[in-house]
C-alpha positions in Angstrom: 130.5 182.1 -29.5 132.2 180.6 -26.5 135.3 178.6 -27.9 138.1 179.7 -25.6 140.6 177.9 -27.9 139.8 179.8 -30.9 142.6 180.8 -33.1 141.6 183.0 -36.0 144.4 183.2 -38.6 144.9 186.1 -41.2 147.9 187.4 -42.6 149.8 189.2 -40.9 148.5 188.2 -37.9 146.4 185.7 -35.7 143.6 186.4 -33.2 143.9 184.4 -30.2 142.4 184.5 -26.5 143.2 187.3 -24.1 144.8 185.4 -21.4 146.0 186.3 -17.7 149.6 186.5 -19.0 148.4 189.4 -21.4 147.1 191.5 -18.6 150.4 193.7 -18.1 150.5 194.6 -22.0 146.5 195.2 -22.0 147.1 197.5 -19.1 149.7 199.3 -21.0 146.9 199.9 -23.9 144.9 201.5 -21.3 147.5 203.8 -19.6 149.6 204.6 -22.6 148.9 208.4 -23.6 149.8 207.8 -27.3 147.2 204.8 -27.6 144.6 206.9 -25.6 145.0 210.2 -27.6 141.5 209.9 -29.3 139.8 207.9 -26.5 139.8 210.5 -23.5 143.3 210.1 -22.3 145.1 207.5 -20.2 143.0 205.4 -17.7 144.1 205.4 -14.0 146.3 202.0 -13.3 143.6 200.8 -11.0 141.0 201.1 -13.6 143.3 199.9 -16.4 144.0 196.8 -14.4 140.1 196.1 -13.8 139.5 196.6 -17.5 142.4 194.2 -18.4 140.8 191.5 -16.2 137.4 192.3 -17.7 138.9 191.7 -21.2 140.1 188.2 -20.1 136.7 187.4 -19.3 135.1 188.9 -22.5 137.6 186.8 -24.4 136.7 183.6 -22.7 133.1 184.4 -24.0 134.3 185.0 -27.6 133.8 188.8 -27.6 137.5 189.9 -27.3 140.7 188.6 -28.9 144.5 189.2 -28.5 146.2 190.1 -31.9 149.7 188.1 -32.2 152.1 187.9 -35.2 151.9 184.1 -35.0 151.1 180.9 -33.1 154.7 180.7 -32.2 155.1 184.3 -31.2 153.1 185.0 -28.0 153.9 188.9 -28.2 150.6 190.9 -27.6 150.1 193.5 -30.4 146.9 194.7 -29.5 143.3 193.6 -29.0 139.9 193.7 -30.7 136.6 193.7 -29.2 133.0 192.9 -30.5 130.8 194.4 -27.8 127.8 196.7 -27.1 127.7 200.1 -28.7 126.7 203.3 -26.7 123.5 203.3 -28.6 122.5 199.7 -27.0 121.3 198.8 -30.5 124.4 197.7 -32.3 127.4 195.6 -31.6 130.7 197.8 -32.0 134.0 196.5 -33.2 136.9 198.4 -31.2 140.5 198.0 -31.3 143.6 199.1 -29.3 147.1 198.4 -30.6 150.5 199.1 -29.0 152.3 202.0 -30.9 155.3 200.0 -31.7 153.1 197.8 -33.8 151.3 200.5 -35.6 151.6 200.8 -39.5 152.3 197.0 -39.9 148.8 195.9 -41.2 147.9 194.1 -38.0 144.8 196.2 -37.4 143.5 195.8 -40.8 144.2 192.0 -40.8 142.6 191.6 -37.4 139.5 193.6 -38.0 138.9 192.0 -41.4 138.9 188.5 -39.6 136.6 189.7 -36.8 134.2 191.1 -39.4 134.4 187.8 -41.2 133.4 186.0 -38.0 130.8 188.6 -37.2 128.9 188.2 -40.6 129.7 184.4 -40.7 129.5 182.2 -37.6 128.1 184.9 -35.4 125.4 185.6 -37.9 125.3 189.7 -37.5 123.6 191.8 -39.9 125.6 194.8 -39.3 128.6 195.9 -37.0 129.3 199.7 -36.1 132.5 201.4 -35.3 133.0 204.8 -33.6 136.0 206.9 -33.9 136.7 210.7 -33.4 136.8 212.5 -36.5 140.1 213.7 -35.9 141.6 210.2 -35.9 142.3 210.2 -39.4 144.4 206.9 -39.2 141.3 205.2 -37.8 139.1 206.7 -40.2 141.1 205.5 -43.1 141.3 202.0 -41.7 137.6 201.9 -41.4 137.1 203.2 -45.0 139.5 200.5 -46.3 137.6 197.8 -44.5 134.4 199.0 -46.2 132.7 200.7 -43.4 130.4 203.7 -44.4 129.9 206.9 -42.4 126.6 206.9 -40.9 126.3 210.0 -38.9 128.4 212.4 -36.5 127.9 213.4 -32.9 129.8 214.9 -29.9 130.6 212.5 -27.2 133.2 212.7 -24.7 133.7 216.5 -25.7 134.8 215.8 -29.3 133.3 215.0 -32.6 132.8 211.2 -33.3 131.9 209.4 -36.5 129.8 206.3 -36.4 130.5 203.9 -39.1 128.4 200.8 -40.3 129.5 197.7 -42.0 126.8 195.6 -43.3 126.7 191.9 -44.0 127.1 190.9 -47.6 124.0 188.8 -46.9 122.0 191.7 -45.7 121.4 192.9 -49.3 121.0 189.3 -50.7 118.1 188.3 -48.6 120.1 185.2 -47.2 120.7 186.6 -43.6 119.7 184.9 -40.6 
């Protein structure tokens, strides 16, 4: 998908392109210790700035989205990315939200919309998600969205859980 003007709307938020104006808040996602608790800790400012600029490019290619409250409110709540998983076999949905926006349903709404896109327009058969087993909030989010645990492994010095969500068409024989 390459539509850079894509606006996916699902209550209580919308998904929009990540633009240059969002870079300072995206950098904050990468350097904020609370956000990075289960992600190996904060990145250096230099690496965070580079990753933020890369995210803008991913968004232009339809692989990353800025999460906002509405079309009228440009505040960045977080980001969702659909990118290559470490196993190089699957696409992984990953997400980061600023702490002041946690607990408001934004992650649930945003991920639900990305999954709808992945299994619809993008024609994917399955999507994986990986989270530290200790990240109980993320584990509950993935459970709520219908992801099923697939396996555990140790990566980055901690136990990780790999979850899989399959397209409803994967079992109906109508997948692409």
